[in-house]
C-alpha positions in Angstrom: 2.6 15.9 26.5 0.9 12.8 27.1 1.8 9.1 26.1 0.5 9.3 22.6 2.5 12.6 21.8 -0.7 14.5 20.7 -0.5 17.7 22.4 1.6 20.5 21.6 4.3 21.9 23.8 4.6 25.7 24.3 4.9 28.2 21.3 5.6 26.9 17.7 5.5 30.2 16.1 9.2 30.5 16.1 10.1 27.0 15.4 11.6 26.6 11.6 9.5 24.5 9.1 11.2 21.2 8.8 10.0 20.7 5.3 10.8 24.1 4.3 13.9 22.9 2.2 12.6 19.8 1.1 11.6 18.9 -2.6 7.8 17.7 -1.9 4.6 18.6 -2.7 2.6 20.9 -0.6 -1.0 22.6 -0.5 -0.9 24.1 2.8 1.8 26.0 4.7 2.3 25.4 8.4 -0.3 27.8 9.4 -2.8 26.2 7.2 -2.6 28.9 4.7 -2.8 27.6 1.1 0.9 28.2 -0.4 1.0 30.7 -3.3 1.3 28.6 -6.2 -0.7 25.7 -4.7 -3.8 24.2 -6.4 -6.5 23.5 -3.8 -8.3 20.2 -4.4 -12.0 20.6 -6.2 -13.9 19.3 -3.5 -17.3 20.4 -2.1 -17.4 22.2 1.3 -18.9 19.1 2.6 -16.1 16.8 1.4 -13.5 19.3 3.1 -15.4 19.2 6.5 -15.4 15.4 6.2 -11.9 15.3 6.0 -11.4 17.2 8.9 -13.8 15.1 10.7 -11.9 12.0 10.0 -8.6 13.5 11.1 -10.3 14.4 14.4 -11.7 10.9 14.9 -8.7 9.4 14.0 -6.8 11.4 16.5 -9.2 10.7 19.1 -9.3 7.0 18.5 -5.4 7.3 18.9 -5.6 8.9 22.4 -8.2 6.4 23.7 -6.4 3.4 22.1 -3.4 4.3 23.9 -5.2 4.9 27.1 -6.9 1.5 27.0 -3.6 -0.2 26.3 -1.9 1.3 29.3 -5.2 -0.1 31.3 -4.7 -3.6 30.0 -7.7 -3.6 27.5 -6.2 -3.7 24.3 -2.9 -5.3 23.4 0.1 -3.7 21.8 -0.8 -0.7 19.9 0.9 1.2 17.1 -0.1 5.2 17.7 -0.6 7.3 14.4 -0.6 10.9 16.1 1.1 13.0 13.4 0.6 10.6 10.5 -3.2 11.0 10.3 -3.1 13.4 7.2 -1.5 10.7 4.9 -4.0 8.0 5.7 -7.1 10.1 5.7 -6.1 12.1 2.6 -5.0 9.3 0.6 -8.2 7.1 1.6 -10.6 10.2 0.5 -8.7 10.2 -2.8 -9.8 6.3 -3.4 -13.2 4.7 -4.8 -14.7 2.8 -2.0 -14.2 -0.5 -4.3 -10.5 0.3 -4.2 -8.6 -2.1 -1.9 -6.5 -0.8 1.1 -3.5 -3.1 1.8 -2.9 -2.0 5.5 0.7 -2.1 7.5 -0.6 -1.2 11.1 -0.6 2.5 11.6 -2.9 3.8 8.9 -5.9 3.9 11.3 -7.3 7.0 9.4 -7.9 4.6 6.4 -10.2 2.6 8.4 -12.0 5.7 10.0 -12.8 7.0 6.4 -14.2 3.7 5.6 -16.6 3.7 8.5 -15.1 0.4 9.9 -13.8 1.8 13.5 -16.3 -0.2 15.7 -15.6 -3.5 13.3 -11.9 -2.7 13.5 -11.0 -2.2 17.2 -11.9 -5.8 18.2 -8.8 -6.7 16.3 -6.4 -4.9 19.0 -8.3 -6.8 21.8 -7.5 -10.2 20.2 -10.7 -10.9 18.1 -10.1 -12.3 14.4 -13.7 -10.7 13.7 -12.0 -7.4 13.4 -9.9 -8.2 10.7 -12.5 -10.0 8.9 -15.0 -7.0 9.0 -12.4 -4.7 7.6 -11.6 -7.1 4.8 -15.5 -6.7 3.9 -14.7 -2.8 3.7 -12.0 -3.4 1.1 -9.2 -3.1 3.7 -6.9 -6.3 3.9 -6.1 -7.2 7.4 -3.2 -5.9 9.2 0.3 -6.9 8.4 2.7 -7.1 11.0 5.6 -9.0 9.2 7.4 -5.9 7.4 6.8 -5.5 3.7 5.5 -9.2 3.8 2.0 -8.0 2.4 3.4 -6.1 -0.6 3.9 -8.9 -3.1 0.1 -10.0 -2.2 -0.8 -6.4 -2.8 0.5 -6.7 -6.2 -1.1 -9.8 -6.9 -4.3 -8.4 -6.1 -4.1 -5.6 -8.3 -2.8 -7.9 -11.0 -6.1 -9.9 -10.7 -8.2 -6.5 -10.8 -6.4 -5.7 -13.9 -6.7 -9.4 -15.7 -10.3 -9.2 -14.7 -10.7 -5.8 -16.5 -12.0 -4.5 -12.9 -11.8 -0.6 -12.4 -10.1 -0.9 -9.2 -6.7 -0.3 -7.8 -4.7 -1.1 -4.8 -3.1 1.3 -2.2 -0.4 -0.7 -0.2 0.8 1.2 2.9 4.1 0.5 4.5 7.2 2.3 6.5 10.5 3.3 5.2 11.8 0.4 6.9 10.1 -2.0 4.7 12.1 -0.7 1.9 15.0 -2.7 3.5 13.1 -6.1 2.8 13.3 -8.1 -0.3 9.5 -8.3 -0.6 9.5 -4.5 -1.6 11.9 -5.1 -4.2 10.2 -7.9 -5.8 6.6 -6.3 -5.5 8.0 -3.1 -7.0 9.5 -5.0 -10.0 6.6 -7.3 -10.7 4.3 -4.0 -10.6 6.6 -2.2 -13.0 7.0 -5.2 -15.4 3.3 -6.1 -15.4 1.8 -2.4 -15.1 -0.4 -3.6 -12.2 -2.7 -0.6 -10.8 -0.8 -0.3 -7.5 0.3 2.5 -5.5 3.1 2.0 -3.3 2.3 4.4 -0.1 5.6 4.7 1.6 5.4 6.4 5.1 8.6 8.1 5.8 8.3 9.2 9.4 12.0 9.5 9.9 12.4 6.0 11.6 12.1 2.2 11.6 11.5 1.7 15.1 14.8 2.7 16.4 16.8 3.3 13.2 16.8 6.5 11.5 16.2 7.2 7.9 19.7 7.7 7.2 20.7 4.3 8.3 17.8 2.4 6.1 19.2 3.9 2.7 21.9 5.7 1.0 19.3 7.0 -1.6 18.4 10.7 -1.3 14.9 9.7 -1.2 12.5 6.8 -0.9 10.6 8.1 -3.9 13.4 7.9 -6.0 13.7 4.0 -5.7 10.8 3.9 -8.5 13.2 4.8 -11.0 14.9 1.3 -10.8 11.6 -0.4 -11.4 10.4 1.8 -14.4 7.6 3.8 -13.0 7.2 7.2 -11.1 8.0 8.2 -7.6 6.6 11.1 -5.9 7.4 12.9 -2.5 4.7 14.7 -0.7 4.0 16.4 2.8 2.3 13.7 4.5 1.0 15.8 7.3 -0.8 18.0 4.5 -4.2 16.2 4.3 -4.9 18.1 0.9 -1.5 17.5 -0.7 -1.9 13.8 0.4 -5.4 13.9 -1.2 -4.2 15.7 -4.5 -0.9 13.5 -5.1 -2.9 10.1 -4.3 -5.9 11.2 -6.6 -3.6 11.8 -9.4 -1.7 8.8 -9.2 -5.0 6.7 -8.7 -5.8 8.1 -12.1 -2.8 7.1 -13.7 -3.3 3.4 -12.0 -6.7 3.4 -13.9 -4.9 4.1 -17.3 -6.2 7.6 -17.0 -3.2 9.2 -18.2 -0.8 11.7 -16.8 2.0 11.2 -14.4 1.9 11.5 -10.7 4.4 14.6 -10.4 5.5 16.3 -7.4 3.4 19.3 -8.3 0.3 16.9 -8.1 -0.3 17.6 -11.9 0.3 15.9 -15.2 3.8 14.9 -16.1 6.7 13.2 -14.8 8.3 13.5 -11.2 11.2 12.8 -9.0 12.4 9.0 -9.7 10.4 9.4 -13.1 11.7 5.8 -14.5 10.9 7.1 -18.2 7.5 5.4 -18.4 5.8 6.6 -21.5 2.8 8.8 -20.7 0.6 7.3 -23.3 -2.4 6.6 -20.9 -1.7 2.8 -20.1 -2.2 1.9 -16.4 1.1 2.4 -14.5 2.0 1.9 -10.8 3.5 4.9 -8.5 5.3 5.3 -5.3 4.4 7.8 -3.0 6.6 8.8 -0.2 4.6 10.5 2.5 7.1 12.7 4.3 5.9 12.9 8.1 6.7 12.3 11.7 5.3 10.2 14.4 5.0 12.3 17.5 4.9 9.4 19.9 6.4 6.0 20.1 6.8 3.1 17.4 4.3 1.0 19.5 3.2 1.0 23.2 6.0 -1.4 23.7 8.5 1.4 22.5 10.3 4.0 24.4 11.3 6.7 21.7 13.2 8.7 24.3 15.9 6.1 24.1 16.7 6.7 20.7 15.7 10.1 20.0 15.9 13.7 21.4 12.4 14.6 22.5 13.1 18.2 21.5 13.6 17.0 17.8 9.8 16.4 17.6 8.7 19.9 18.4 9.5 21.5 14.8 7.1 18.7 13.4 4.5 19.8 15.5 4.3 22.9 13.5 2.9 20.7 10.8 0.2 19.0 12.9 -2.3 17.7 10.2 -5.4 18.6 12.3 -4.1 22.1 13.1 -3.5 22.9 9.8 -6.9 21.5 8.3 -8.8 23.5 10.9 -6.9 26.7 10.0 -7.6 26.2 6.3 -11.2 25.7 6.8 -11.5 28.7 9.1 -9.8 30.6 7.0 -11.8 29.9 4.0 -15.1 30.4 5.8 -15.9 26.5 5.7 -16.1 25.9 9.8 -16.4 28.0 12.7 -16.2 27.3 16.2 -19.6 25.8 16.4 -18.6 23.5 13.7 -15.3 22.7 15.2 -17.0 22.1 18.5 -19.5 19.6 16.9 -17.1 17.4 15.2 -15.1 17.2 18.3 -18.3 16.0 20.3 -19.3 13.8 17.3 -15.4 12.3 17.4 -16.4 11.4 21.3 -19.2 9.5 20.6 -17.9 7.6 17.5 -14.9 6.4 19.5 -16.8 5.6 22.7 -19.4 3.9 20.5 -16.5 1.6 19.1 -15.1 1.0 22.4 -18.4 -0.1 23.8 -19.0 -2.3 21.0 -15.7 -4.2 21.0 -15.8 -4.8 24.9 -19.2 -6.2 24.2 -17.8 -9.1 22.3 -17.7 -12.6 24.5 -14.6 -14.1 24.0 -14.2 -17.9 23.2 -11.2 -19.6 24.4 -11.4 -21.7 21.3 -10.9 -18.8 19.1 -7.3 -18.6 19.7 -6.4 -21.8 17.8 -8.3 -20.9 14.9 -7.0 -19.2 11.7 -3.3 -20.0 12.3 -3.5 -23.3 10.6 -5.7 -25.1 8.1 -5.2 -28.2 10.2 -4.0 -28.0 13.7 -0.8 -29.9 14.3 -1.0 -32.6 17.0 0.6 -30.8 19.7 -1.6 -27.7 19.1 -4.4 -29.8 19.3 -3.5 -31.4 22.6 -2.9 -28.1 23.8 -6.5 -26.7 22.9 -8.2 -30.1 24.0 -6.3 -29.7 27.3 -7.3 -26.0 27.7 -11.0 -26.4 26.7 -11.5 -29.4 29.3 -10.1 -27.3 32.0 -12.4 -24.5 31.2 -15.3 -26.8 31.1 -14.4 -28.4 34.3 -13.7 -25.3 36.4 -16.0 -22.8 34.7 -15.1 -19.8 32.7 -15.3 -17.7 35.6 -12.1 -19.3 37.0 -10.1 -18.3 33.9 -11.5 -14.4 34.0 -9.4 -11.7 35.2 -10.7 -9.9 38.0 -11.7 -6.2 37.2 
């Protein structure tokens, strides 16, 4: 297994499906075959392949990003291996004009929006990276847990006030539900019917704290009932299920009617708050049930708090393997098609790295954007540094390769 946890270990054929007894919406079984009663999303063959392409690019980016961090070429990074299905599937279900309020692990959303080259500089310390993804309707990364949720609801409220046909998909982890910002945002959204999708990524852990220590609720989705709107659980490692549930919830958020039910169809769902199905815009809480194969971040050692063997059952649900198997089984892709997508992924990620590393850093940039007006002490430190750089030359401050 690599540092990212992306490689499968041994045969998974005999490992039990970890979501077999869970009440969550699914389209694909562990082997990638559609489940007997599942409804396949009505997408073109090209769109199905685009979903798979974005999954492969996201996984390849994740592998390379972890390697770059280990080499000291980027800062601390949050791996997403195992969670690509929810980010990619949900983003494909949105309109390009919809806003994504990003936490820090949903790299697939940036891939779908074709912003990878613009995005990677963020992880190298360049503010241009967050500015670029904002231009693509992705709110910059949020490190403060749940702190972005009230802002996401405010943006959605503004869209509604201006009669703009736009919604906000706000991503966060299960640990964020323990923060007051989460509950304030949920309550405001429920009271004012803001077009907001609360996308909760339940990967079993909040860093080292297990789900059982985060909440006494049976699920995170059922928390929506307290705020008067629907909650739904979905297999977040199933890209097609993630797409279907997000699509239905997005339609309701736009005022298209129908619930965001656990079966991906019209009607209510687990955590139904009793909201009238009258076609009015309504928010929704989507709990993506998934698992992160690797560490919380590259500064984390998951072996300190979880049994490595506990990861193996979840590898049977790898979103890339399931999507590829589905495409092969339905005749939408073959060996040549898979090889072409993998080759494209290598090129896309390599180009993004080349672009990011071509940016010339400016020492003055580190003092920008934190304050509207620099405090005297910070201004003194900036002036001292810049004077030293001018006196000794930039080469004196560069790390030797």
